[in-house]
N, C-alpha and C positions, 0 to 999 in steps of 0.2 A: 372846882370845875367838874361838872358831871355831864357835860355835853361837848361834842366836837365843835370847836369854833374856827379852827384854821387847819389848812393842809397845804403843803407845797410839793410840787413835782418838778424834777429837773432831768432832762435828757431821756424822758420816758415817752416813747411813741411819738405823738405829735408835738410834744412840748420840749423845745430845745433848751433855752435858758430857763432859769428858775421862774416858775409860775405859781402864784399863791391864790388860794381860794378861801373865802370866808363863808361860814354857814350860819343860817338862822333856823327857826323851827321848821319852816317849809321852804325847801330849796328846789327850784325848777330849772332844769337845763334843757334848752331847746336850740334849734338852729339847723343848718344844712347837714346832710348826710356826710359822714367821714370828716367832721369838723372838730372832733375831740370831746364831745359832751359825754359819750359813754366811757371815755378813757379814765375820767375821774372816778366813776363808779367801779370800773375794773381795777384801778389801783387800790381803792379802799378794800375791795373784796380780796384781792390778791394778798395784800399786806396782812389783813385780818386772819386769813387762812394760815399764813405763815406763823403768826403770833399765837396760834392755838395752843402750842405746847412749849414754846421757847421764846426767849428774848433776843436770840441771835439766829433768826430764821433763814432757812433756804426756801425760796418761793417756787412753788410748782407752777410753771407757766402753761402747762398743758393739762390742767385739771379739767374734768368733764364739763363744768359749767362756765369756764373761762376760755380755755383753748386759745391762748395768746400766741402760741408758736414758740419757736426757739428764741434763745436769749438775744441773738443778734437782731431778730425781727422786732424786738421791743425797745431798741435803742433809736433815738432820733436820727433820721437819715442825714441831717445837715450838721451833725456834731461829730467831732473826731474822738470824743471820749468813749471809753469802753465800759462805762458804768452808768447807772442811773440812781437817782436819789428820791427819797420820800421823807418829808419833814412834818413835824407837828409841834405845837407849843407845850411847854411844861412850866409849872409854878413851883419855886423852891421856897420852903418855909423861911420867913423873915425877910424876903426880898419881894418888893412890889412889882418890879418889872418882870415880864415874861422871858423865858429862855426858849430856844428852839432846839428840839432834838431831831437830828438828821441822820437817817440810815442810808448808807451807800451799799449798792449791790453790784457784784461783778460776776463774770463767768469763771467757772472753776479752772484751775491750772491745767488739768489734764484735758486738753482740747481734742484729744483723739477719742475720748469717751463721749458718745452721743448723749449719755445721761446728763452730763454737765451742761450740754447745750440747751437742755429743756428746763434748767433750773437757774434762778438768780441767787447766787451765793452771798451770804452776809460778808461784807468787806470791812466796814467800820461804822461805829456809832460816834457821832460828834454832837457836842452841846455848844451852842453859840449864845452869847448874851444879846441884849436888845440892840446893841450897836453892830452886831454881826461879827464880833470878834470871837475866835475860837477859845473856849474855856476848857473843855475836856474832850479827849478823843481816845477811843478804844479801837485798836486796829487788829484785824485777824490776818493771819498769813495764809488762809485757805483760798482767798480769792484775790485776783489782781485789782488794784485800785489806781486810778489816774492821780489820786491825791496822796498816795503813800509817800512817806518820807524815806528817801534812799539813805541807807545806812543810818536810820533813825536812832538806833541804839548801838553803841560800840560793843559788840558781843564779847564778853569776857571769858567765854568758855570755848576752849579749843577742843576739837574732836568730840563734841557732844552737842546736843540740841538745847538751845535756850528756851525760854518761855515762848509758846506759840501764839500768844496774844500780847501785843505791846500797848501801853497806854501813856498818855502825857497830860499834864495839868498846867495851865497858865498861871504862873506865880504872881504876876501883877494883879490879875483878877481874883486869885485866891486871897491875897491880902485885903482886897476890897470887900469880898463877900464872907470871909471866915468869921469875923465878929458878928455879922448880921445873923448868920445861921446858928452859931454856937453860943453867942453872948459873951465869948471870951476873945481876948487878943493877946494879953500878956502870957496867958497859959501856954500859948503856942509860939511864942517868940523864938524859943530855941529850935523848934521844928522848922520854922520858916527860914531861920539862919542856916540850918543844915541843908535844906532844900536848895537855897541859893548857891551853896558851895558845890553841890553836885549837879546843878542845872545845866542844860544845854545852852549854847551860845545865844539862842533866841528866847531864853527865859522860861523854859519848861522843865518841870520835874517829870522825869520819865521812869518807867518801870516795866516789869514783865510779869506774866502769870500764865497759868495753865501749861504745865510742862509735859514732858514725854509720858510720865506715868499716868497723869490725869487723862491725856488723850488716848492712851492705850486702853484704859478701862471704858472709855466712851467711844471706842471703835473709831478714833480719830475724827469725831464728828462734833464740831463746836455747837451745833444746834441742840445738842443734848444738855447744854449748860444754860444757866440763867443769870440774871444780875445778882441774885443772892449768892450764887457760886463765886462770882467775881468779888463780892464783898468778903466772903470767907477767905479767898486767896489773899486779899489785902491784909486781913487780920493776922493770918498765919505768916505772912511776909516770907514765903519760901525762897524768894529770889533776892532777899536782902536789899529791897528797893530804897532804903535810906542810906545805903553805903555807896562809896565811889568805886571806880573800876578796880583799883588796887585792893581795896577791902574785900570786895566780892571774890576776886581771884584768890586771895590769900586764905579766906575762910573755906572756899569750895575745894581748892586743890592742895593748898599747903597745910590745911587742917590746923591753922594757927590758933591755939586755944586762947592765948592772951588776947588776940584780936577778936575772937568770938565773944569772949567775956566783955571786952570793951564795947562791942557792937550792941550787946544786950543792954548795957548801961545806957548807951545812946538812945535806944528805943524808950527806955524809962524816962530819961531826962527830957526828951522831946515830947513826951505824952503821945507817942505815935498811935497806940491803940485807941486812946480817947479821940484822937483826930479822925481815925477811920470811922468810929462809931458815932461821933457827934457831927461830923461833916459829910463824910462820904455816904454813910447810910441814908441821911435825908436826901442827898443828891440823887442817889440811885432809886430811892423810893419815889421821888418826884417823877423820874423817868418812867418807872413802872406804872404809876397812876395815870400818866398820859397814855401809855400803851394800852391801859385798860379800856380806854375809849374806842380802841380799834381792834380789840381782841375779838375772836370769832363769835363769842356768845353775846357781844354787844353790837355787832354789825350783821344785819339780816338782809339777805339778797333775795329779791323777788322778781321773777321773770314770768311772762305769759306762759300759760300751760294749756295743753290740749289733752283731753281724756280720750283714750281709744277703746276702753272696755268698761264693763260694769264694776269690775274689781280693780282696785288700785294697789300695786305691790307695796308692801311695808319695807321701806329701805331708808337710807340716809336722806333722800330727797323728800320723803313724806313724813318726817319726824313731827311736823306740825300737826298732822292728823292724829298722831298718838297723843300729843299734848291736849288737843281738843277732846279726844275720846275720853281721856281721864277727867275732863272738867266740862262736860257738856252742859250740866245745869249752870255752872258758874259763868259760862260764856254765852248763855242763851240770850240775855238782854242785849248785849252788843250785837250779836249776829242778827237778831230779829230787827233791831233798830237800823242797823247798817243796810240790810236788804230792803227795808222800807224806803230808803232814800231812792232806790231804783224802781220803786213800785212793785217789788216782789214781796207778797204777803206770805212769808214762809220761815221755816227754821230747819237747820240741817240736823240730820241724824246719822251718826257714824256707827257702823257695826264692824267689829274686829273678827276676822276669820282665822283662827288658829295662829294668830300673831304673824301670819304670812301675807295678809292682804286686808284692805279695808273696803267696805261697801258704803258709799256716800249717797244718801237720799235727801231730797227736799220734801219736808212736810208742808203741805199747802193748807191754806185757809186758817192759819194760826190766829190772825187778828180777830176774826169773828169769835173763836172759842175763848180767847183771852178776854174779850170785851164782855162775855157772859159770866165771867168769874164774879164772885160775890163782891159787890161794890162796897168801898170803904168811904164813909162820910166823916170828915174831920173838920170840926168847927163850922159845920153847915156846908162844907165844900166837898164835892165828889173827887176823890183822889184817883190817879191813874192806876192801872193794874200793877200788882206787885210782881217783882222779878226775884229770882229767876223763874222762868215759865216751868210749870210742872209738866214733865213729859207724859205723866200718867193720864192727863186729861186730853192728850192728843192721839190716843191709841187708835181712834176710829178715823182720823184725818187721812186723806189720800197721800201716798208717797210716790215720788217720781225719782227714779235713779238719775243722778246728775249727768250720767253718760247719755241719757235720752233727751237732755235739754239742748238748746242751741249753744253754739260756741260762746256767744256773748254772755248768756246767763251763767253758763258753767264757769267762764273766766271770772266773772264778778264774784261768784260764790267762793271760788278758790282763793281769790285775793282777800276777801273778807275773813276767811278762815286763817290764812297765813298771818294777817295782822292781829287777829284775835289770839293766836298762839303766842305772839310777841307780848301782848298785853297780859296774858295769864302768867307768863314767866316773870315779867316785870313786877306784877303784883305779888307774886310769890317771894321774890327777892326782897321787896320792901317789907313784907310781913315777917320774913326771917330776921331781918335787921331789927325790927321792933322787939322781937323775942330775945335777942341776944343781950347779955349783961352790958350795962352802961360802961363798965370798966374797960370793955373792949373797944370803946370809942366808935361804936356802930350807930349810925343814924339813918333812918329810912330816906331822908332827903339827900343823903350822900350816895345813894345807889346810882350807878352810872345810867344815864338815860340811853335807851336803845336807839340806834340809828338804823332806819329801814331804807334800803336802796331798792328802788322800783324802776325797772326798765320798761318803757312803752306800755303803761297800764291801759292805754286806749285800744290795744290790739283786740280785734273782733267786736268792738263796741259800736253801736249806733251813735250818731252825733249827740243825741239827747243824753245818753248814758255817759258819753265822754265828758260832757259838761257836769254831770252829777258826781263825777269823780272828785271834783273840787269840794263838794259838800262832805263826801266820805272822808277825805283826808283831813279836813278841818275838824270833823267830828272825832277822828282818831287823836289828833293833837290835843284837843280839849279834854277828852276823856282820860287819856293815858299819859300825856306829856312826852310822847315819843317824838323823835326828830325824823323828818322825811327828806330824802333826796330823790327827785324824780327826773328821769330822762323821758321827754315826750315831744311829739310833733303836733299835738292836738291844740289847735287854736280855740276849740270849743271849751276845753278845760281852762285855758288861760282867760278867755272872755268871761267865763263863769266866776273866776276868781276876782276879776275886775268888778263885776256886779256885786259880789259879796263884800268887797271893800267899800263900794259906794253905799251899801246898805248897813255899814258899820258892824258887819258880822266878824270881820277880822281886821286888825290893825295892819296897814301896809308895811310897817316896819318889821313885821314878822315874816314877810315874804322876801325871798332872795331869788329874783328872776334873772337868769343869765342867758344871753344869746351868744352862740358860738359861730364864728366866721369860718368860712372855708378858704384856704389859700394861705401861703406862707408870708405874703406881703402885708396882710392886714393883722390887726391885733387879734389874738386868739379868741378872746371873748370880751364882752362888755355887759355891765349891769343895766337892766331896764327897771327904772323906779316907777312905782305905782303911786299916783296922787290919791288923796283921801276921797276924791270924787270918782275914783276908779279909772281915770284917764292915765295912759302911759306917758311918762315924760320923754322917753326915748323911743325911737321907732325900730322895728325889726328889720333884718336884712331883706334884700330883694327875694321874692318868691315865697314869702311866708304869709303875712296878713294880706299882702297885695295880690296874691295869686288869683283869687276869685275875680277881683276887678280886672286883672290883666286878661283872663280868659273871657270875661264878658265883653271887654273891648274887642278882643280878637274875633268873637262870634259876630258882633255888630259890623266890624270891618268886612268880614267874609260875606255877610248878607248884602252889604252895600255893593261889594264887587260883583255879586251875582244879580 
């Protein structure tokens, strides 16, 4: 799985109950204002930012490009729950059915601290099987959760802190999946028998990890840990998680050497360490691989941008210019061909000023110069010009600073550059995987496909250019295999897509067109299917495609009245 296929949101902003979304190569969200279409994009961006450096993230709700407000403002108004959830699919080795990994986020305990109100704190990570049954759960004590199990673990330590993260594993499902994942069943019969002896009344093996010492060195911040750290905790078994209450108490406090020795033999007899490495490691790896789809380097967020000066500051928001600057020759073909879609015969030129700012110019008249390059005849057929374009032959071509162009042209150029930077990074990753030893199991086809989120790409654009956006996006998908999720109000873009479907340029099955409704009484969204002839099987909501007709009728009525 190298592409995002599903996502679920629950109690997040406009979505109260669990709402699921399926993704294709080209995903278009449209509909009324304040209907929730941008919420999906915001959730993806928010979660991916949190996963940048940890598997147990605290989500910054007031980051510069999201600014979602305080925690309470991101909970659904109609729900009494004080948490929200984000879920995505996972595939576990040896099991055909998909699992769902669900993250729950809550507000920090210290409600007097305003900082907590601006963050969504990791509360728990749950894995459900295809029937929706809880298989595994890891629960943090840092944030409150509506679904926390009261007195989940009978604390065996008086006057001291237990592990600050609890976990539980469904034994019935473990017996079902253990032989499929490990290839063994008899090897772990003793382990399963011991787990049943110490299980909770509802059939879960429970345990603890990450104690006071670990938290002290991490400044009491769970977000400084990862799933690999959790695996390490399981291997070292510092909390004697295969023992019952009395065993733990006796070893911890009574220092019973006989019981300690007996417990060590128990771990050997049950092949406990093999269980962690053969079963838990693949389980946690499958979760990590799913998270890779949403990590910050695979989710790219693009919003309309306006330039206010000739020089563009070099900062975190303009990293894409640094990428293009280092690979101008490499990106020339895509940039030139993409701009031609909009009738712009040009190529960008980026100059770096003391690593503090960029100057971005449009070289004009590129097509004429390129066409005069030495023609190549192959088997009697004239071949198109070779790429990348040699910048040396464009020295005398006029330059126009992008800040002196109209908003529409500047917006298109910046959009093309941002997508080009994504393509360059993706190509680099695939190339690196080819060069790595085969023994590492690296395959360029397994590189995670980049998912590009674009909000209102039609901003500042003439209707003709709005429609040409469809050509640009299809060109990007074909050239680079990236995944696109667009939020748009442009009927021109959608109608152009219908035309391209009718012309067999794109298979309608590759398009996922969703219309979002406004109002709590109607379904939040529905899919609009495109027939092979370009006709839409379902209609848009009122005020979208029909708005022109409604205004025309109103004008005629006004004329008749006059």
